[in-house]
N, C-alpha and C positions, 0 to 999 in steps of 0.2 A: 694487228699491227699493219701499218702501211709504209711503203717506201716513199720518199720525198717526191720521186718522179710520178707517183700515182695520185698525188694530192692535187686537186684542181688549182690552177694557177691563181684564180681570184681568191681562193681561200688562203693560199700561202701568202700572196701579196697583201691581202687584207689583214691577215694576222700580223704581219710585220708593220704595216701602216699604223695599226691600233696599239700594239703592244711594244714595239721596239723598232721604229723606222730607221734607226742607224745601226741595226744589227750587224750588217756586213762591214761596218766601218770601225767599230770599237773592239777592244780586246777583252771583252767579257763584262766590263762595267762602263757606265756612262757617268762621268763626273758631273756633267750638266744635269742629267736626270736626278742624281743624288742630291745635288745642291738645290735644284728646284723643289724637290720633295721636302728636304730639310727646311727650307724657307717657309713653305706652305704649312708644314707641321708646327714649326715654332710660332708662326703667326696665329694659328688657330688654337694652340695650347694642347693639342692632342694629334694623333696620327690621322691625317685625312688624305694623304697622298703617298704613293710608293715610287721609288726611283729605280726599281729593279729592271734589269735587262732580261731578255729571254733566258740567257745563260744563267743569270742569278736565280731566276725563278726555277729553272731546272735543278740547280744545285739545292735550293731550299726544299723542293718537293721530293727529291731523291734521297738526300743525305741529312738534312737538318730538321729541326722542329719548327713549328710555326710561331714560336715565341718571338716577341718583338723586343729585343734587347740590342744594345750596341755591340756586345760581344758576339752574339749570333750573326749580326749584320757584318761585322768585321771578318768573321770566319767565312761567311757567304762570299764576300768580295774576293778573298784570297783563293777560295776554291773555284770560283768562276774564272779567275785568271789562269789557274792551273788547268782547268778543263779546256780552255781555249788553246793552251799550249799543246795539248795532247790529241785534240779532235778537230776536225774541220768544221767550218760554220754549218755546212749542210748536214753533217752528222749530228750536231747539236740541235739544229732545227728539227730534224727528223725525230730525234728522241723526244723533244718537247711536244711535237704534234701527237706522238703516241702515248705520252704520259700525262699531259695536262688534265687536271681535275675539272669535270664538267657536270657534276651533279651526283645525286644519291637517290637510289630507289630501295627503300627499306635498308637492309644490311649491305646491299651491293653498291659499291662506288662505281661511277662512270668515269673512266680515265681514257683520254685520247679521243681525237675527232672521229675516228672510224667507228668506235663503239658508240659514241654520242649520236652519230648519224643513224645508226641502227636503232638506238634506244628512243630517240625523239621523233624520227621520221620513217622508221622501218624501211630504210633504203641505204644502199652502199654510198660511201662518201663521194665517189665520182659521179653520182647521179643527182646530187643536191643542186637545187637552184641557188642563185645568188642570194636571194632573201633568206634561205635556210642556212647558207654558209655564214652570212653576217650575224644571224641569231647565235650560232655556236661561238663565233668569235666574241660577241658581246657578253656571253655568259662567263667568260674567263674572269672578268672583273669580280663577280660575286655569284657563283652558281646557284646558291639558294635564293638569293634575292631576285635573280633574273630567270629562274626556272619557269619555262613557258607552260608547264603543266599546272603549276600552283599560282603563278603570277603572270598571266598572259598579257595584261596591260603594260606592266613594267618591262616584260620581255620585248614586247613590240616597240616600246619607246627606246629601249637600249639598242635593239636591232637597227632602228632608224638612225640613231646617233652613229653607229658603226658605218652604216651606208654613207652618211654624210662625210665622215672622216675618210672613207675610201675614195669618195668623189673628190674631196679637197686635195688629197695627195696624188690624184691622177691614176689610181688603181682601176677605177671604173669611170665611165662617162656620166654626164648629167642625165642622159636619157636612161641609162641602165639603172642609176640610183632611183630615179623617179618611178620606173616600172617596178623595181624591187620593193620600194616603200609602199606601193599600192597593193601589194599581195598580203594575204593573211599569213598567219604563222605556219599553216599547213602541217600540223603535227599528225 
């Protein structure tokens, strides 16, 4: 487990940029995000996008099942708003950073950025380079698909997408993004 203050700033800001860039502005749910996802899903005929905030993801991962039903989504929304009433944004973000699922190694699940840092890079979280931080952030979307040990090309492509998003939202400079994109996975 890590405290929020011990998480590299670029990882923290990159996570927010990619997963929930309005995290500090909403009350646990993003109506814009939900509407955007609903529109995309209706247009495609199946689930292709999610509109969940970090708070909603935390609620789903801690308390609910992964099933995709309207009832479960409604429960998630209510619980996310309640979580926001009882905990600070920093407490929620810290819990998410320590809980988020980032892969599987046999029967062992890899939860949290600190454990993922040790698992994939054999290094403490505060010693990761920007390119490694971006890889972990990118894995959140689908840890099995972007597992760098099994799918290095996909992982590299996703990492670079994350670096691009971080640059676009001003988390890192163009020079930092370019240098990080040029690096290998460094597993």
